[in-house]
N, CA, C and O atoms as a Tinker XYZ file with bonds, in Angstrom:
   176  protein
     1  N      5.279000  -10.415000    9.793000    73     2
     2  CA     5.330000  -10.166000   11.365000    64     1     3
     3  C      4.410000  -10.153000   12.139000    63     2     4     5
     4  O      4.398000  -10.829000   13.168000    81     3
     5  N      3.289000   -9.216000   11.696000    73     3     6
     6  CA     2.152000   -9.033000   12.019000    64     5     7
     7  C      1.291000  -10.688000   12.295000    63     6     8     9
     8  O      0.851000  -11.138000   13.353000    81     7
     9  N      1.282000  -11.184000   11.184000    73     7    10
    10  CA     0.594000  -12.470000   11.245000    64     9    11
    11  C      1.088000  -13.580000   12.508000    63    10    12    13
    12  O      0.352000  -14.308000   13.174000    81    11
    13  N      2.320000  -13.465000   12.573000    73    11    14
    14  CA     3.085000  -14.518000   13.549000    64    13    15
    15  C      2.925000  -13.925000   14.862000    63    14    16    17
    16  O      2.848000  -14.620000   15.875000    81    15
    17  N      2.868000  -12.520000   14.874000    73    15    18
    18  CA     2.636000  -12.130000   16.368000    64    17    19
    19  C      0.875000  -12.428000   16.528000    63    18    20    21
    20  O      0.595000  -12.889000   17.635000    81    19
    21  N      0.216000  -12.320000   16.013000    73    19    22
    22  CA    -1.112000  -12.323000   15.925000    64    21    23
    23  C     -1.502000  -13.923000   16.403000    63    22    24    25
    24  O     -2.296000  -14.185000   17.306000    81    23
    25  N     -0.944000  -14.677000   15.790000    73    23    26
    26  CA    -1.009000  -16.246000   15.990000    64    25    27
    27  C     -0.527000  -16.764000   17.329000    63    26    28    29
    28  O     -0.989000  -17.742000   17.918000    81    27
    29  N      0.567000  -15.898000   17.777000    73    27    30
    30  CA     0.766000  -16.288000   19.024000    64    29    31
    31  C     -0.010000  -15.688000   20.165000    63    30    32    33
    32  O      0.167000  -16.098000   21.312000    81    31
    33  N     -0.823000  -14.775000   19.899000    73    31    34
    34  CA    -1.803000  -14.211000   20.640000    64    33    35
    35  C     -1.299000  -13.149000   21.860000    63    34    36    37
    36  O     -1.785000  -12.963000   22.975000    81    35
    37  N     -0.244000  -12.589000   21.266000    73    35    38
    38  CA     0.507000  -11.682000   22.528000    64    37    39
    39  C      0.740000  -10.404000   21.779000    63    38    40    41
    40  O      1.773000   -9.759000   21.956000    81    39
    41  N     -0.442000   -9.925000   20.728000    73    39    42
    42  CA    -0.410000   -8.779000   19.962000    64    41    43
    43  C     -0.345000   -7.711000   21.292000    63    42    44    45
    44  O      0.752000   -7.216000   21.548000    81    43
    45  N     -1.269000   -7.432000   21.956000    73    43    46
    46  CA    -1.379000   -6.275000   22.796000    64    45    47
    47  C      0.000000   -6.057000   23.777000    63    46    48    49
    48  O      0.396000   -4.945000   24.128000    81    47
    49  N      0.557000   -7.170000   24.096000    73    47    50
    50  CA     1.937000   -7.022000   24.889000    64    49    51
    51  C      2.826000   -6.505000   23.988000    63    50    52    53
    52  O      3.339000   -5.449000   24.357000    81    51
    53  N      3.218000   -6.981000   22.766000    73    51    54
    54  CA     3.991000   -6.658000   21.507000    64    53    55
    55  C      3.888000   -5.108000   21.423000    63    54    56    57
    56  O      4.852000   -4.363000   21.597000    81    55
    57  N      2.760000   -4.743000   21.169000    73    55    58
    58  CA     2.233000   -3.250000   20.869000    64    57    59
    59  C      2.845000   -2.437000   21.932000    63    58    60    61
    60  O      3.690000   -1.564000   21.737000    81    59
    61  N      2.270000   -2.849000   23.279000    73    59    62
    62  CA     2.802000   -2.135000   24.402000    64    61    63
    63  C      4.241000   -1.714000   24.553000    63    62    64    65
    64  O      4.639000   -0.563000   24.731000    81    63
    65  N      5.132000   -3.064000   24.434000    73    63    66
    66  CA     6.428000   -2.806000   24.368000    64    65    67
    67  C      7.058000   -1.965000   23.303000    63    66    68    69
    68  O      7.971000   -1.186000   23.576000    81    67
    69  N      6.557000   -2.120000   22.030000    73    67    70
    70  CA     6.888000   -1.146000   20.926000    64    69    71
    71  C      6.800000    0.510000   21.190000    63    70    72    73
    72  O      7.601000    1.413000   20.946000    81    71
    73  N      5.695000    0.502000   21.693000    73    71    74
    74  CA     4.969000    1.928000   21.828000    64    73    75
    75  C      6.184000    2.542000   23.164000    63    74    76    77
    76  O      6.751000    3.628000   23.043000    81    75
    77  N      6.352000    1.837000   24.085000    73    75    78
    78  CA     7.051000    2.062000   25.112000    64    77    79
    79  C      8.553000    2.614000   24.671000    63    78    80    81
    80  O      9.031000    3.711000   24.961000    81    79
    81  N      9.206000    1.482000   23.839000    73    79    82
    82  CA    10.500000    1.561000   23.368000    64    81    83
    83  C     10.651000    2.847000   22.336000    63    82    84    85
    84  O     11.573000    3.658000   22.422000    81    83
    85  N      9.758000    2.892000   21.498000    73    83    86
    86  CA     9.695000    4.065000   20.641000    64    85    87
    87  C      9.701000    5.358000   21.483000    63    86    88    89
    88  O     10.429000    6.317000   21.226000    81    87
    89  N      8.859000    5.307000   22.474000    73    87    90
    90  CA     8.563000    6.673000   23.016000    64    89    91
    91  C     10.095000    7.046000   23.892000    63    90    92    93
    92  O     10.480000    8.214000   23.945000    81    91
    93  N     10.767000    6.088000   24.451000    73    91    94
    94  CA    11.762000    6.240000   25.170000    64    93    95
    95  C     12.955000    6.808000   24.261000    63    94    96    97
    96  O     13.731000    7.684000   24.645000    81    95
    97  N     12.997000    6.166000   22.954000    73    95    98
    98  CA    13.926000    6.726000   21.942000    64    97    99
    99  C     13.486000    7.657000   20.931000    63    98   100   101
   100  O     14.303000    7.979000   20.069000    81    99
   101  N     12.316000    8.140000   20.904000    73    99   102
   102  CA    11.888000    9.076000   19.942000    64   101   103
   103  C     10.999000   10.425000   20.556000    63   102   104   105
   104  O     10.563000   11.373000   19.902000    81   103
   105  N     10.892000   10.195000   21.951000    73   103   106
   106  CA     9.964000   10.973000   22.700000    64   105   107
   107  C      8.709000   10.985000   22.479000    63   106   108   109
   108  O      8.437000   10.262000   21.521000    81   107
   109  N      7.469000   11.682000   23.118000    73   107   110
   110  CA     6.220000   11.384000   23.101000    64   109   111
   111  C      5.742000   12.306000   21.941000    63   110   112   113
   112  O      6.424000   13.309000   21.730000    81   111
   113  N      4.747000   12.100000   21.238000    73   111   114
   114  CA     4.111000   12.676000   20.301000    64   113   115
   115  C      4.265000   12.065000   19.048000    63   114   116   117
   116  O      4.892000   11.006000   19.039000    81   115
   117  N      3.754000   12.577000   17.802000    73   115   118
   118  CA     3.721000   11.804000   16.428000    64   117   119
   119  C      5.291000   11.805000   16.086000    63   118   120   121
   120  O      6.097000   12.618000   16.539000    81   119
   121  N      5.563000   10.817000   15.261000    73   119   122
   122  CA     6.891000   10.645000   14.606000    64   121   123
   123  C      6.503000   10.495000   13.227000    63   122   124   125
   124  O      5.655000    9.692000   12.839000    81   123
   125  N      7.179000   11.329000   12.466000    73   123   126
   126  CA     7.296000   11.257000   11.165000    64   125   127
   127  C      8.414000   11.047000   10.408000    63   126   128   129
   128  O      9.503000   11.435000   10.832000    81   127
   129  N      8.294000   10.376000    9.126000    73   127   130
   130  CA     9.575000    9.783000    8.306000    64   129   131
   131  C      9.340000    9.731000    7.123000    63   130   132   133
   132  O      8.201000    9.398000    6.796000    81   131
   133  N     10.247000   10.015000    6.175000    73   131   134
   134  CA    10.078000    9.975000    4.689000    64   133   135
   135  C      9.795000    8.617000    4.401000    63   134   136   137
   136  O     10.387000    7.736000    5.025000    81   135
   137  N      8.923000    8.332000    3.490000    73   135   138
   138  CA     8.593000    6.991000    2.922000    64   137   139
   139  C      8.778000    7.271000    1.387000    63   138   140   141
   140  O      8.660000    8.358000    0.822000    81   139
   141  N      9.099000    6.026000    0.826000    73   139   142
   142  CA     8.921000    5.909000   -1.032000    64   141   143
   143  C      8.310000    4.653000   -1.214000    63   142   144   145
   144  O      8.563000    3.678000   -0.507000    81   143
   145  N      7.501000    4.659000   -2.161000    73   143   146
   146  CA     6.909000    3.508000   -2.666000    64   145   147
   147  C      7.054000    3.611000   -4.186000    63   146   148   149
   148  O      6.782000    4.635000   -4.812000    81   147
   149  N      7.625000    2.164000   -4.885000    73   147   150
   150  CA     7.510000    1.817000   -6.282000    64   149   151
   151  C      6.512000    1.128000   -6.709000    63   150   152   153
   152  O      6.498000   -0.026000   -6.281000    81   151
   153  N      5.685000    1.412000   -7.388000    73   151   154
   154  CA     4.372000    0.788000   -7.889000    64   153   155
   155  C      4.814000    0.449000   -9.250000    63   154   156   157
   156  O      5.250000    1.379000   -9.929000    81   155
   157  N      4.773000   -0.723000   -9.757000    73   155   158
   158  CA     4.691000   -1.280000  -10.998000    64   157   159
   159  C      3.157000   -2.012000  -11.712000    63   158   160   161
   160  O      2.356000   -2.706000  -11.086000    81   159
   161  N      3.089000   -1.728000  -12.759000    73   159   162
   162  CA     1.963000   -2.194000  -13.414000    64   161   163
   163  C      2.427000   -3.005000  -14.577000    63   162   164   165
   164  O      3.327000   -2.467000  -15.221000    81   163
   165  N      2.001000   -4.239000  -15.023000    73   163   166
   166  CA     2.526000   -4.858000  -16.138000    64   165   167
   167  C      1.072000   -5.401000  -16.691000    63   166   168   169
   168  O      0.181000   -5.832000  -15.959000    81   167
   169  N      1.014000   -5.311000  -17.920000    73   167   170
   170  CA    -0.224000   -5.975000  -18.768000    64   169   171
   171  C      0.452000   -6.750000  -19.620000    63   170   172   173
   172  O      1.658000   -6.570000  -19.790000    81   171
   173  N     -0.160000   -7.614000  -20.199000    73   171   174
   174  CA     0.105000   -8.834000  -21.215000    64   173   175
   175  C     -0.534000   -8.555000  -22.443000    63   174   176
   176  O     -0.463000   -9.358000  -23.373000    81   175
C-alpha cells in the first residue's frame, strides 16, 4: 500500500488523515497492540 500511496504523491495527506482517524478512535498518545511473526528458514 505504501508504494501505491507514494506513487500517487499524496503521502502527507494520507498520513494526516490516518493520524486524525486513529486519534479520534483511540485517543491521543501511544498505541500498543500485540503482534506475532512467524519466521521460516529453509535450506537445501
